[in-house]
N, C-alpha and C positions, 0 to 999 in steps of 0.2 A: 679305158674304153676307147673303142675305135669306131669309125663310121663306115657304112657301106650303103650303096644305093638301095639295095633291097635284099630280102632273104630268099632262099631257095624254096621251092614248093614243099620239100620235105620239112624244112624248118617251120614254114607257116602251118603245116599239118601238126607239128609238134606243139606249137603255140596254142592252136585251137584245141588239141587233145588235153593239154594241161588245164586250160580254162574250163573245158567241159567237165573235167574231173573235179575242179573246184566247185562248180555249180551243183554237181551231184552230191558232193559232201555237204554242201549247204542245204540242199533239199532233204537230205537224210537226217538233218538236225531237227531240234525242237523249236527253232526260231520261226518267226513269221516269214513267209516266203516272199521277200522283196527282190525277186530276181531281176526286175527291170532296172533298178538303180545299180545293181552289181554289173549288169551287162553294160550300162552306160559308163561306169567307172573304168571297166576294162577297155572299152573302145577309146575313151579319152587317153588313158595311159598308153595304150598301144600306138596311138597316133603320136603322142608326145615323145615316145622312145623309138620312133620309127628309124630303122637303119642303124641303131646303136647296139654295140655288142659288149659283152663283159670280157674281162681278161681271158676267160676260158675259151672265148670265141663264140659262145652261144648268144642268141638274141637277148638283149638286156631285159625285155619284158618278162622273160622266164623267171627272173628273180622276184619281182613284185607278185607274180602269180604264186610262186612257191611260198612267199611270206604270208600271203592271204590264206593259202591252204593250211599252213601251220596254225594261224589264228583260228580258223574254222574248225579243223579236225582235231588238233592237239590241245587247244586252249578252250574251245567251245564258245568263241565270240560270234556276234551276229553281223547283220548287213552293214551297219555303220563302220564297224572295225574292218570288215572285209574290203569295203570301198576305200577306207583310209589306207589300208595296206597296199592295195593296188596302186594308189596314187602317192605313196610315201616318198618317192624320189623325184617326182615330177617337178616340184618347185626348185629343188636344189640343182637338178641336172639338165633342165630344159628352160626354155624362155617363158614358160607359164608362171604365173604368180599366185599367191594365196588368194588374191581377189578373183582370179579366174576360177579357182576351186570353189570359192564362196558363191559366185554367180551360178555355177553349174550344179553344185551339190549341197549348198546351204552352209550356215555358219558352224554347225557342229563338226562336220567332216573337215571343213577348212581349218578349224581350231586344232583338231588332232593332227592334221598334216603339217600345220605350222609348228606344232610342238615336236614333231618328228624330224623336221628339217634341221640339218646340222648348222651350227653357227660358227663363225670365224672370230678370231680375237679372244678376249676373255677379260673377266673382271679382276683377275689376279695380277694383271700387269703383263708387260711384253714377254717376260720369261715364263709365263704361265703355260701349262700344258693344255693343248686343245682338247685332249681326251678328258682331262679333269673338268674343263668347262662344259663339254658336251654332257658329261655325266651329271654335273650339277643342274644343267638345264633340264635334263631328263627327269631328275627327282623333283624339281620345282613344278614341272607340268603334271607330274603324277598326282599332286594334291588337287589339281583342277579336274583331271579326267584320267582315271587309272588305265584307260585303254591305251594311252600314249606309251606307257612303260610296257604293257603287255605286247603291243605290236613291235616295240623295239626289241623285246626278248625274241620274238619270232624272227625279226630281221637278223639279229646276232646269231641265232641258231642256224639259219640258212647260210650265212656267211661262213660259219665254222664248218658246215657240211661241205662247202665248196672251197675250202682254204688251200687245197693242194696245188692250185695254179699260181699261188703267190710266191714271191721270193722268200728264202728262208728267214731273213731278218724281219720281214713283214709277218711271217707265220709266228715267229716268237713273240713279236709285239702284240699281235691280235690274240694269240692263245694266252699269253700272260695276263693281258687286260681282262680277258674272259674269265680266267680262273680267279683273278684277284677281286673283281667287282661283279660281273654279271652272273656267275654261278651262285654266289651268296645271295644276290638280289633275287634270283629265281627261287631260291630256297625260301627266302623271307616272304615271298608272295605265294608260296604254296605250290609252285610249279615243279613238283618233284621230278617228273619224267624229264622235263627240259633241263633242270639242274644237273641231273645225272648224265645226260648226253653231253652237255657243255663241258662237264668235268672230264669225261672220257675222251672227247675230241681234243681238248686242250692238252691232256696228258699224252695222247697219241702223237701230237705234233712236237711236243717238247721233249719227250722221251720215247721215241719210236721203238727202240730195241727192247726197253723194259715193258712197253705195252704189249709187244708181240710175245715176249717171254711169258707174261702172266696169262695172256689170252690162250697160248698153247697149253699152259699148265691147267687152266680151267677146262679146256677141251678134253685133255687127257683124263680129267677127273669126272667128266660129265656122266658117264655110265654109272660110276660108283655113287654119285650124288643122286641120280635118278632112281637107282635101286633103293637107296636109303630113304628117299622121299616116299616111294611106293610102300615100303614096309611101315614107315611111321604113319602115313595117312590112312592106310587100309582100315584099322580099327576105328579111327575118327569118323570115317565115312559111314560106317555102320551105325554109330551113335547119332550122327546128324540126320541120317535117314529115318531113324526111329522118332526123332523130333519133328519130322515132316517138313524140314526146312528146304527152301529153294536156294541152293548154294553152289559155289565153285570153290574148290580147294586147289591151290597151286604152289609151286616152289618159287621163291624169289632168290636169285643168285646175287651175291654181293657184286657191286660194279668193280671193274678193273681198277679204276682210280682209287676207290675206297680200300681195296685190298692193298695196293701199293702204299697208300698213305698210312695204313695201319702197320705195314711192315717197316716203314721208315720211322714212324713215331715211337713204336714199341720195340724196335730192334728184333723183329720176328722173321722167320723164314716162311715161305708159302705154306709149307707142311704144318706150321704151327698156328695157322689161322683157322680157328675152329667154328667161326660163324659164317662160313662161306654161303650157307644156305639157311634161309628162314622159310617158314610156311605161312601162307596167307589164306585166310578163310573169309570169303565175301558172300554175304547172304542178301537175298532180295525179299522185300516185304510186299504184300498186296496193298492196293490203294486204301488209304484211310480217310475217314470223314473230315478230319482236321489235322493241321500241321502239328499241333501239340500232342495229339494221340499218336501220330506216326513217330515223333521223336521219342516219346515214352516207350513205345513198342520196340524201337531200335535199341534203346538202352537195355531193355529186358532181354532181348534176344542175344545181345553181346554177352551178357552174363550167363545165359543158358548155354551158349557155345563154350564159354570158359569152363563151366561146370562139367560139361561133357569131356573136354580135353583133360582137365585135371583129375577126373575119375580114372582116366587111363594111364596118365603119366605123372610122376612126381614133379612138382613145380618148385622153382627157386623163389623163396618168400621175399627176397629183396629185389627181385627183378620183375615186379608187376607194374605196369604203367597204365594208369587209367586216364586216357585222354578223351574218353567218352563224356564223363561228367564235367571235366574241365579241359576244353580243347586247347591246343597250342595257339600261340598268337597268330600264326598264319592260317588258322582254321582247321588244322589237321585233327581228325578224330579217329580213334581206334583204341582197342584194348589189347595190350601186349602182355604175354605171359611166356616165361622161359621154362622149358620142360626138359627132363633128363630122358635120353633115349640111348641105350647101349653104351653108357659111359660118357656120352657127350651131350652138351646143352644145345637145344634147338628152340629158337624163338618162334612163337606162334602169334600172328597179327590177326585180330578179329575186327571186322568192320562191315558195315552195310554197303549196298551198292552206291548210295548217295555219298557216304563217307569216302568210298574208294575214288569216286569221280573228283571230289574236292582234293583228295590227297594227290592225285595224278595231274589234274588240270589246274588246280589252284582255286583258292577261295574267291578271288576276284570275279571269275567267270560266273559265279553263282549268286553274286550280290546284284545290286541294281545297275548293272553295266549299261542297260538301255538308256539311262539318264546320266551316267557318269558319276553317280553319287553312291554313298555308302551309308549303312546304318550308323547313326551318330555314335553309338557306344561300341561298335565292333572293334576288336583288337587291331585289325588292319588299319582302320581309320585313326586310331590312337597313335599307331606307329608312324603313319604319314604325318600327323601333326607334330610328332617329335622330330622327324626329319626336317620338316619345314622350319622349326625353331633353330636347328643347327644351321640351315641354309641362310637364315636371316642374319646370322653373325658368323660368316665363314672365316676359317683360319686363313690368313694371308699366304701361308706356305701351302702350296698345292698338295704336297705329299702328306703333310699333317692333316689337311682337310680330308683327303681320301681315307686316311687311317681312322679319323673320327667317324666318318660315315660308315666305314666297314665295321666299326665296333657295334653298330646298330644292326648289322646283318647277321646276328647271332643265330645259331641253330638250337643250342641247348638252353632250356628255360627252367625257371623255378616259379613257384606260386607262393606269394607272400601276402599276409593279411594285415589290414590296418586294425587299430584298437576297436573299431566299430564292426569289424568282421568283413569289410569289403576286400575283395581279392584283387591283387595286382600281379601281372606277369612280368618277371624281370629276367635278365640274362643270368645264366649260371655264373657264379663267381661274384655277383653283385654284393656290395658292402652296404652297411647301414647308411653311409653318406650318399651312395647311389640312390637308395630308397628315398632319402630326404629330398633329393633333387627331382625324383620321379613325381613326388607329391606336389612340390612347389619350389621354385628357385629360392625364395626367401627362407624357406625351411632349411635348404641346403647351405646357404651362406651363413646362417646363424646357428647351425647344428653344433652341439657340444658333446653329443653322445646319443645313446638310444637304450630303450628297454626291449630286449628280445625275449619273448615268452616270460615277461615280468622280471627279467634279470638285467641288471645294468651292464652294458657292454660299451667299448669305445666305438667311435664312428668308423673305424677301419674293420670292424667285425664282419666276417663273410657270412652272408645269409644262406639258409638252406630252405628247401621246399617245406611249407607248412608253418614257418615261423610267423608269429604275430609280433609286429614291430611298432613301437611308439617312439617317435623322434623327440629328443630333448633339445631345447634351444635356449639361447641367451641373447638379449639385445646387444650386449657388448662384444659378442663374438664376431670376428671378421675372418674371411677366408685366407688361408695360408698356402703358399706355393707347394709345400710338401703334401698337401691334400691330393695333388695330381698323382702321387705315388700309389694311392690305394683306391681311386675311383676307377671303375671298369667300364661304365656305360658311356656311349658317345654323348648323350644328353648332359650328364654331369661334367664330363671333360670339357665340352663345348662351352657350357655356362661359366665354368671356372676360368678357362682361358680368355673368354671374352671380358670377364671382370678384371682379370690381371692386366690384359692389354689396355683396358680403359684406365686402370689405376696407375699403370707403369708407362703410359704413353710418352711422357716427357723424358723419363729415364731411358726408355728404349731409343728415342731419337738421339739423346746425348751419347749413349753407348755406340750407336750405329755411326755417328759422325766421327767419334774417336777411333773406332776400328777401321773405317774406310780411309781415314787420313793416315793411319799407321801403315795399312797395306799399300796404299799409294806411295808412301815414302820409301818403302822397301821393295817396290816394284813387284808386288804379289797380286795376282789376279783374284778378286773376291768371288770365286766361284763356289758351287755347292760343296765341292770337296774340301775347300778351306774351312768353310763353316762346320762341316761334319767333323773335321779333324779337331777344331778348337772346342766344339761342344763336347767331344769325347775326352779331350785332354783336361779340360777344366770342369768336368763332371756337371755340365749344365743339362737341364731337362729339355730345353728347346732352344731355338735361335733367340727368341725373346728373352729367355732366362739368361743366356750368355751375355746379351747386350746390357741387361740390367746389372749383372755382376760387374761388367766393365765400367759402367757409369758410376756405380757405388764404390769402386776401388777394390771390390772383393777379388777381382781377377786383374792381374797385371799383364800387360802385353809385352813386357821386356823379353820374355822367352818365346814369344809367338813365332818369330821368324825361323828360329832353329827347329822348333817343333814342326812347323809346316813343311820346311824343306826336307827334314828327315823322313816325314811320312810320305811326301809326294815323290821322294826319290826311290821308293821301293823298299827302303829300310833293310831289315836283317835278311830277307830272302835273297835279294840280289847280291848282298855282300857274301852270303854263304856260297852262292854259285861261283863268284869270282875266286874265293879262297879254295874251293874244291876243284874247280875245273879250269881256272885261268880265264882268259878272255874268250877262248873258243874261236872257231872259224865261222865266218858268215855263211849262211845257207844260200839256197837259190835266191836270186835278186827279187823275184816276185814275192818272196816271203818277208822281205824287209822294205815294205813300201814306205816312202816318206810320209810323215804325219799329215802334211797338208794335201795329200792326194788320196786319202782314205775314201774308197767308194763303198757306200752303204749297201749297194746292190750285190757286192761280192761276198764270198766266204773267205775269211783269212785264216791262215794256218799259224798256230802258236808254236814257234820255234824258240831256241835259246836267244836268237838275235832279236826277234820281235818282243819277247818277254822282258829283255833287258832294256830295250830302247823305246818301245812303242806301247807296250801293255803292262798292266800291273794286276796281280792276283788280289782279289778283294779279301780283306781280313775277316769280313763278316761270315764267309762260308768256306774259305780256304780250298778252292777247287784244285784238283790234281788231274793229270792225264787219265782218261777213262771216264771222267765225269762229263755229263752233258752240260755244256757251258754256253753262255751268251755274253756278248760284249756291250758296253755302254760308252759312247763317245763323249768324253768329258770336255769341259770348256777349254782346257789347255791342249786339246788335240790328242791326248792319250786315250787308251781304251782300258776301262776297268773290266776285269774278267770275273764273272759270277757263275755259280751253279744255276741252272735254269729254274730249280725249285727254291732257290734262296729267297726268303721274304723280301730282302732289299731289291733283288732283281725283279721279282713279281711287281713290286711297287714302281720301279723304274719303267717297266714295260707298259704300265698303266698310265704313267704320268708324262713320260718323255719317250713315247714310242718311236718318234722320228729319229732318235739317236741310237737305236738298237743295231748292233753289228753281229752278223753271223760269223761264228768261229768254229774251228775244229783243231784238234791236237795233231801235231806232227807225230810220227810213229817212233821217233828216236827215243832212246832210253839213257841219254847222257846226263840229263838233269835230275836233281832230287828236289822233292817238294815236301813241305811240312804237313803233317797229319797228326791227328789225335785219336786214340782209341780209348774207350772206357770199358773196363771189365768189372763184372760183379759175380759173386758166388760164395761158396762156403770156405771160410778161412781154414788153412792147414799149415803145419810147419814146413818151411822151405818153399812156400808158394812163390815168393818174389824171385828167388834164385832160379826156380824152374822157368818162370816167365822170361827172366833176363837171358837165360841160356838159349832159349828158343829164338828170341828176338835178335840177340847179338851174334851168337855162335852159329846156329843152324841156318838162320835166314840172312845173316850179315847185314842187318838193318841198324842204322845209327840212331841210338836213343839220345835225346837231349834233356829229357825231364821225366822222372818217374815219381808218382805219388800214390801211396796205398794207405787207406784208412780201414780200421776194423772196429766193428761194434756188434756186440752180442753174437759173435761167431760168424758174422756176415762181413765180407770185405767189399770195398769199392776201390778200384784202381784206375789211374789215368796215366797214359804213357804218351809223351810227345816224341815223334820220330820223323825221320826223313825217308820217303819212298819214291820210287820212279813213277808209279801209276797205280790205278785202282787194282790191277792184277796183283801187284805186290801186297796190297792190303788183304785181298781175298786169300792169297796163299798163306799169309801170316795168320789170319783168323782161323784158317783151316787147321794149321799146326797147333795154335793155342787151344782150340776146342778139344784137342787130345788130352788136355789136363782135366781130369774128371771133376775137380771142384769148381771149375769155371762154368757158370750157368749162362752168362750172356756176354757178348762182345759187340759194342756199338761204336760206330765212328761219330765223333763229336764234330759239330760244325765250326766251333770257335773256341779258342783258348779261354779258360776261365780267368777271372781277375787274379792279380798277383798277390792277393792277400795271404 
C-alpha cells in the first residue's frame, strides 16, 4: 500500500457509487433494513483508510466495500456481517483498535473483526508458517461465530479477483494456498459458487495457457451444447407444464478447472469428457402454512419431476443420488438422475428454489447467522466440533497439521448406520476404524474389528453407503502405529497421532537429541529436506516415527551422511547430464545468480547452469521443460523445482508462501530429463517390439526401463525415458496412439517403488 494526500473527484465518485451499490443490494435482500449502522461502518472505514491505496493504485476502501458486497449479494449475510466486512482491515492496517470498534459498533462486530484480524508469530514455533497459523486461527474462530469464516471467504475471493497486480511468485503462493485450503473449505461450507470461482481463478494464474486452451474449446463447443440442451429440454418442458409447475430449466456447464482436473486424473482428452453439460431443474412452491408441510411438498415435487424425466428418457439405475431425503453434510439437497440421450449420458439435477439457494450460497447463510449459532444437531455444527477437536491437539509439524485439516474438507460422502439405526455421514473411503473414532475416541483406541451388515470384518474394512456397523472392542487392545496406514479421516488420524505423541514423548526427545547431535557432528543442516530424505529412506510414516525408530535402534544413522549428500547433490539426474553433455558452457550471467542473492521478486530462468548448481528437480513430480513450474527456496539456499499442480508444491505454497520463487524454462533443448509414461490396452503379439521401435528408432528417445504386465488379455506398461521437454512427450504419445491396441497413454508423476 502507498499513501497519498487525497483522491481525485473521479475516485471519490467511484467510492460512493460502489457503496450505493452495496446499499441497494442490501435493501433488495430479505434482511431487516439496518441502513444506518452500515452507513456508520462505511464512514468509519473510509476515514480510517483515508489516503491509502492498494497495490493496483485504486483507493483501499474499494476492497472492504467489494468484500461487503460479496457477503451481501453472493453469500446472503446481513448487516452485522456487512459492517464487519467494511471494517475487517481497520485494526490491522490503521491506528484504530478492537476497543475502538467495540465502543462504536458493539461487542459482536468487534469480536468478528478481531477474529478476522491477521496475527503474527505462531504456536508452532519460529519456523512455523504464518499462513498455517492464520488458517488455524480462522478455524478456531469459526466455532465461535461462523460469520468470521464466511467473511474471510469473501475477502479471499476478492483478493483472487484482483490478483493480477501481484508479482508472479505472490500469485503462485496465493493461488496455491487458495486451491489447497480455501476452495475445499468453501465446498465444505456449501459455498458452491464461490468454491468454483476460487478453483477457476487459481487455475488461471497457475496454468494460464491451459486455462485459455480449455476456455477456447468450451467456446467453440458452445453452439453444439446449446442445441443439445434445447433438444433434450423441449419434451421435459412439455411434461413440467402439464404438471403446472413454476420452474426454470437450464444447462450447467462443467467448470474449466473441473474439466482440466478430470483430464489429468483420468488421462482423457477434452473430446473424451462426456459430462461437460448437466441439466438443472429448479422449481418454486407457493407459500405453505408450516415449515413441515413445505418440506414434505418439496420432496414430493422432486420425485414428481423425476418421474416426468424418466418417462421420457432411460435412466442409469446406479447413478441416482437422493440428497433430498438425506442431505450432504454441507446442507446440499437435490435429486440427481443420469439419463441417456442420443447415445450419451446427461445428468439431471432436480431441486427447489430453497435448495438451490443453499447449494449456491451455502448452508451457513440460512441458519441462525443473526446470533452466530447453529442448530445443535446440524451436520455443519458436528463438523465444526470435529475441527475444534483437531485444533485442540495440533500436530507440531505445520504441513502435517494442514494435511489433517484438509482430510476433513472432503466432498464425497457416504451414509453409515449404527446398530440402533442412527445415521452418520462419513468421508468416502472411511474404514471401520474411522467409524469407531467418529463415535468415540475410546471406541477407536480399543477397537479390534467390526460387524458390517452382521458380518465380521477387520478394522481396515472400507465402508460403503448404507452399511450398518457395530464396533467390537477389547479392554486389552492398544492403538498401534500401523493403524495410521488405514485411517482416512482427519479426526481419527489426529486422535491417533496425539496418543502416539503422548506415549512416545520420551522416545521422540531421545531420538531427536541423537539425530541433531549426529547432524551437527557431520556439519549437516537439519532442514526440512534432510528430514524428508531420512523419512523416505528409512520408510518412516512421519517425523515422530523416524525419531522413535532412531531412539529404539530400529534405524541406524551410520549411513545417514552418505544418503543425505547423495540426495541433496541432485543424484542420478545431474550425473546423467554430465555423462551425456559434459560440463557445458555457462549461459548469460543473469541466469546463474549466486545463491545468496536470490531475489524472490524476480522470475528465474532454468538453464543447464542453474539446474546443476542452484536448483534441483523435485522427485515427487519430475517436472520437465514445458511443464508449468514453481520454485521453493530451501534452507540451504537451493531452489527445489516442482510442477505447479504437484501436491507437495500446493502444500508448500500454503505453508511457506514467503519462500516461493517464480521460475520459467530456458528454451534450449540441450538437456534431457527423466519422464515416465504408462500405457494400457489390449494385449497382442509383438506389442512390446512395436512400442520399442517407435520410441527408440522413430523418435530417437532413450529408454532406461521398460515393464509390461498382462492379465486376462489386458496389458499395462510403464516406460522410463529421457526427453527434452513436454513437446517430445506429446509427439511420442501421438506416434504411440497409432498402435490400435493401445487404449490410453498417461504420464506418471513419480517412479514407482523398486519392488
